[in-house]
C-alpha positions as CSV (number, residue, x, y, z in Angstrom):
1,V,58.9,-13.4,-61.7
2,V,58.1,-16.5,-59.7
3,K,56.0,-16.9,-56.5
4,L,57.9,-19.1,-54.0
5,G,55.4,-21.1,-51.9
6,G,52.2,-23.1,-52.1
7,I,53.7,-26.4,-51.3
8,G,51.6,-27.1,-48.2
9,Q,48.3,-27.8,-50.0
10,R,46.8,-31.2,-50.0
11,R,47.1,-31.5,-53.8
12,T,50.9,-31.7,-53.5
13,G,50.5,-35.1,-52.0
14,Y,52.7,-34.6,-49.0
15,N,49.8,-35.3,-46.5
16,W,51.4,-33.3,-43.7
17,Y,47.9,-32.7,-42.4
18,A,47.4,-36.4,-41.6
19,R,50.6,-36.7,-39.4
20,D,50.4,-37.5,-35.8
21,K,53.0,-34.9,-35.0
22,P,53.0,-31.6,-37.0
23,I,55.9,-30.9,-39.3
24,G,58.6,-28.6,-38.1
25,S,60.3,-25.8,-40.0
26,E,63.6,-27.7,-40.4
27,E,61.9,-30.7,-41.9
28,L,59.6,-28.5,-44.0
29,A,62.6,-26.5,-45.3
30,G,64.4,-29.7,-46.2
31,L,61.4,-31.0,-48.2
32,M,60.8,-27.7,-50.0
33,S,64.4,-27.1,-50.7
34,P,64.8,-28.8,-54.1
35,Y,61.8,-27.0,-55.5
36,M,62.5,-23.6,-54.0
37,N,66.2,-23.7,-54.8
38,Y,65.6,-24.7,-58.4
39,A,63.1,-21.8,-58.8
40,I,65.4,-19.3,-57.2
41,E,68.4,-20.5,-59.3
42,Q,66.3,-20.2,-62.5
43,F,64.7,-16.8,-61.8
44,G,67.2,-15.3,-59.4
45,P,66.5,-13.8,-56.0
46,D,65.6,-10.5,-57.5
47,R,62.7,-12.1,-59.4
48,G,61.4,-14.4,-56.6
49,M,58.6,-13.6,-54.2
50,I,58.2,-15.6,-51.0
51,E,54.4,-16.2,-50.5
52,S,52.5,-18.0,-47.8
53,N,49.4,-19.1,-49.7
54,F,47.4,-18.9,-46.5
55,P,44.8,-20.0,-45.6
56,P,45.0,-23.0,-48.1
57,D,48.5,-23.9,-46.8
58,K,47.3,-24.2,-43.2
59,V,46.1,-27.7,-43.7
60,G,49.7,-28.8,-43.7
61,H,51.5,-26.5,-41.3
62,S,51.2,-23.3,-39.3
63,Y,52.2,-19.9,-40.7
64,N,55.0,-19.7,-38.2
65,I,56.4,-23.0,-39.3
66,L,56.3,-21.9,-42.9
67,Y,57.8,-18.5,-42.3
68,N,60.7,-20.1,-40.3
69,A,61.2,-22.7,-43.1
70,F,61.5,-19.8,-45.6
71,K,64.1,-18.1,-43.4
72,R,66.0,-21.4,-43.2
73,L,65.8,-21.9,-47.0
74,T,67.1,-18.4,-47.8
75,K,69.9,-18.1,-45.2
76,R,72.6,-18.8,-47.8
77,Y,71.6,-15.6,-49.7
78,S,72.8,-12.1,-48.9
79,A,70.7,-9.6,-46.9
80,T,69.9,-7.8,-50.1
81,E,68.8,-10.9,-51.9
82,R,66.6,-12.0,-48.9
83,A,65.0,-8.5,-48.7
84,A,64.1,-8.9,-52.4
85,M,62.5,-12.3,-52.0
86,F,60.7,-11.4,-48.8
87,Q,59.5,-7.9,-49.8
88,G,61.2,-6.0,-52.6
89,T,60.2,-8.0,-55.6
90,A,56.5,-8.0,-54.5
91,E,56.6,-4.3,-53.9
92,R,58.0,-3.8,-57.4
93,V,55.7,-6.2,-59.2
94,Y,52.5,-5.1,-57.4
95,R,53.6,-1.5,-57.3
96,V,53.2,-1.1,-53.6
97,V,53.8,2.4,-52.4
98,Y,54.0,3.3,-48.7
């Protein structure tokens, strides 16, 4: 299982927090794409968990920007695969029961 996220922290070296204009979801998705796609290809959508890593990620972008970037990054996957990455895998791994 792989957690998909955490790229917005200062330690990644992107320095999004120092920009004059905040990063948008389209640009963020483009920058995250090589890392996220590689992880998803290696582990599969059914073993990937989208994670926000907030509040540490907020130094680089808002939660809404990140969430929209994740939606852009996963749009090539089926509804079932997206449901697994956004919810199902985490429910299974963390044994979440409603």
